[in-house]
N, C-alpha and C positions, 0 to 999 in steps of 0.2 A: 166309712165311705159308702155312699149309695151306689147302686148299679149305674145310674146315669153319670155320676162323677167318674166312676171307674171307666166307663165307655169313653167319656170325654178325654181323660188322661191317656187312654190307649191311642186315640187318634192323634193326639199331640206327639206321642212317642213315634208313631209311624210316619209323621211328617218331618221328624228331626233327622233328616238325611243330608241336608245341605251344610255339612260341617266338615272341616279338615280331618282326615284320618277316619272317615266313616267305615265302620266295621259291618260288612254285609252279613257275615255269619251270625254275629251277635244280634243284629237286627232281626234276622229271620227266626233265630232261637226265641227271642222275646215275643215274637208274634205267635209262635206255637203255644207259649205259656199263656198269653192273654186269651187265646181261643179256648183253652181249657178252663180258664176262670170265668169267661163271659158266656160261653155256649154250653149246651147240654151234650158235651162230648167227653170221652175218656182221654183220647190222644188226638194230636193234630200233627200234620207233616206238610212241608212245603216241597213242591217239585218244580224245577226250572228246566227250561229247554237248553240243550247243548248241541254241539255239532253232531249231526246224524238225526235219525228219527226218534231216538229214545230220550227219556227224561232222566234226571238224577235228583236225589234228595239231599240238600245241604243241611236241612234241619228237620227234626231235632238232632242235636249233636251227639247225644248219648242215649240212643234208643235201646230198649231191652232186646235180648236175642229174639224173642217172639215177634216184637214189632219190626225188627230189622228184616226178618224173613218176609213179613208183609210188604215192607217198602221195596224189597228187591224185586218182587213180582209186579208190584204196582207201577213200576217204571215202564213196563211194556204191556200190562194187561190190567183192566179194572177201570173204575170211574175216574181216577186221576188222569190216566192217559186219554180217555174219551173226552173229558172236560177240556183238556188242552187242545185236542184236535178239533173239536166242535165249537169251542169258545162259549159253551153253555153249561149250566149246572147239570150234573149227572148224579143220580142216586138209584137205589133199588127199593122197591116197595116192600120186599120181604127177603128173608134169607134164601128162600127157594128161588125167588126172582134173580138174586145175585148169583146163585149157583148155576142157573141156566145161562146167564150172560157171560160170566167170568169164572169158569170152573176152578182153575188153580188159585186165583185170587180169593174167591169165596172160601175155599178149603183152608187157606192159611189164615184168613180172618177168623174163622170159627175156632181153629186150633189156638189162636192167640187170645181167645176169650172175648172177642168183640161180637157184636150182633150184626150191625149194618155199617155201611160206609157211604159218605156223601162227598162229592168233589165239586169245587167251585173254581171257575177259570180265573187266572190272574191276567187281567187284560186292561188295556187303555185304548179306547176307540178301536182301531184296526190291529193293534199290536197285542198279541197274546204271548206272554213270556213263560207261562207255567200254569200250575194249578195248586189249590189248597185241598188236602185230603183230611176229612174229619171222620173219626172213628168213634162210634157210640155204642153203649151197651143195651140201650132200649131196643126192643124188637119192632120199632116203628120208625118211620122217616122223621126227619127234623121238622118242627113246626115252621110256619111261614115267617114268624118274627125272628127266630134264630137264623133261618136261612138268609133273610135280608141283611141281618147284622153281619153274618159271616161273609157274604158277598161284599159288603161295604168295607170290611177289614181287608179282604183280598185286594180290592180296588185301591185302597189307600196304600197298602204295601207295594203294589205295582207302580203307583205314581212315584213313591219314594225311590224305588230301585231305578226307574227310568231316569229320574232327575239326577241321581248320583252318577249313572253312566254317562249322561249328557255332560255333566261337569268334568268328568275324567277325560272324555273325548275332546271337550273344548280346550282343556289344558294341553292335550297332545297337539291339537291344531295350532294353538298359540305358540307352542314351542317350535313347531315346524315352520310357522310363518316368521318367527324371529330368526331362525336359521337361514331361511330363504332371503330375508332382508339383508342379513350380514353378508351372505354370498353375493348378493346383487351389488352391494357397496364395493366389495373387493373387485368384482368383475368390471365395474365402471372405472375404478382407479387404474386397473391393469389396461383397460382399453385405451385410456388417455395416454399412458406411458408408452404403450406399443405404437400408437399412432405417431407420437413425437419421434420415437426412435427410427421408425421405418418411413417417416414422412408420407403417411397415408391418412385417409379420412377415418373418423371414428367407426363408421359402418364397416369399412374394409378391415379395420383392426379386429372388430368383433367377429366378422366372418372368418378371419384368419385363425383366431383363437378357437372358434368352434370346429373348424376343419382339423386343426392340430389336435384337439381333444379327441375327436372321432378316430383319426388315423392312429393315434397312440393309445387309444382305449383308456383314457383317463377322464376324470370329471373336469368340467369347465372351470369349477372353482380351483382345482389343483393347478390348471394352466395359469389362471390369473395370479395365484400366489407365487408361481415360478417366475412370472414376469416381474412382480413387485419385489420379491425377496432376493432373487438371484440375478436380476437384471437381464433376463432372457429376452431375446428378440425373435424367438421361435424359428431360428435358422438351423438348429440342431436338436437332437433328441433331448428329452427332459434331463435336468441335472440329477444324477443318481444320488441316493442317500449315502452318507458317509458310513464306513464300517464302524461297528461298535468299538469304542476305545481309541479310534483313529480319526478324530474330527478333521474334516477338510481334505483328507486323502482318500480318493475314490479308486476303485480298481481300474477304471478306465484312464485315470490321470497318469501322466508320465512321472509324477512324484511318487507313485505307489511303489513299494519295495519290489514287487514282482516284475515291474517294468524297468528295473534298474540292474538286472542281473548282468547284462553285457557290459555296462559301464563300470562295474566293480573290477573286472579283470583289466580293463583298459587303463583305469586310473586307480591303482591300489592306494589305500590310505597310507599316511606317513608312518614310517617305521616297519612297514610290511616288506619282506624280502621279495625281490623280483626273481622269478624262476630262472635257472641257469640257461636253459634253452633260449629264453627271451633275451637274456643279456648277450648271448652269442650272436643272435640275429641282429640286435641293435648295434653290436660292435663291428659287424661286417661293413666294409666300404664298397661302394659301387666300383667295379673295375674300370680303369681309365682306358679310353679308346686309343689304340696305338697310332702313332703319327705316320702318315704316308709320305712318300717322297714329294708329292705335290704340295703337301702342307708345309714341308720343310722349305721348299723353294719359295713359297709365298712368304714365309717368315723372313728369309734372307733377302728377298726382293719385293718389299711391300708396295712399290710404286706400280707394279704391273707391267705387262708387255709393251705398253706405249712408250715408256721411258727407255726401253732397251734399244730401240731404234734410234 
């Protein structure tokens, strides 16, 4: 395979991100390998922006201990961090130049066996998402041809990553829109039912549902489902959930066992003995009122005083 064919295949690989199950880490790992094959470099690493001012390096996945020490400091100091912040290519003209600009980074580069480092921004128009760090053994900067090719590879990888992120975000937006549409259908149904039950307009029913949701600190969709599923007219608090294992019996319901403690003593089940004290109370009769002389005379002379004369 010629170098031109190899380059063409690499750009096809970097464009192949619009697929289901896209593997970002595998994609970036493959990019670092292609940089080693096509450019005059010993190693390559990708740095991406994260929350906060610092970068992190997701690729290569299996760096040597010496390379890992270089990558650790490169996240905060060196050409990779500068290229990300300035959105421009950054390199050093010589090892001495690198030591004067990035002392700790240059020291670790020398101890790892590299000579110089070059960093290229990963950008698309105004968006810069990271940088590509290229480490080479030659004590001279990269030539213009390799530098242009390296920047083209970084740009192609950036486009692929941003497209993949856009697709994921679009999927999330579509899911949110579907949920919102389903909630709207439920709310519209509940609004019609509530308007019919309360004999009010649709706008009044919606305002009532919204005020009810705010006052009880629940979602409007939950109020709508309560209206549809439980036949609520929003005259009382929301229907509480049934206790686990006791469907249909709520703690607030009079059918709940805790609310029937008093009725058990008043109406004991069949076969249960009634306490003796209760039997005595039930057997007592109300004492009769003694008859007075006047009442006896009334019984003997029911016609009253008018007949006596």
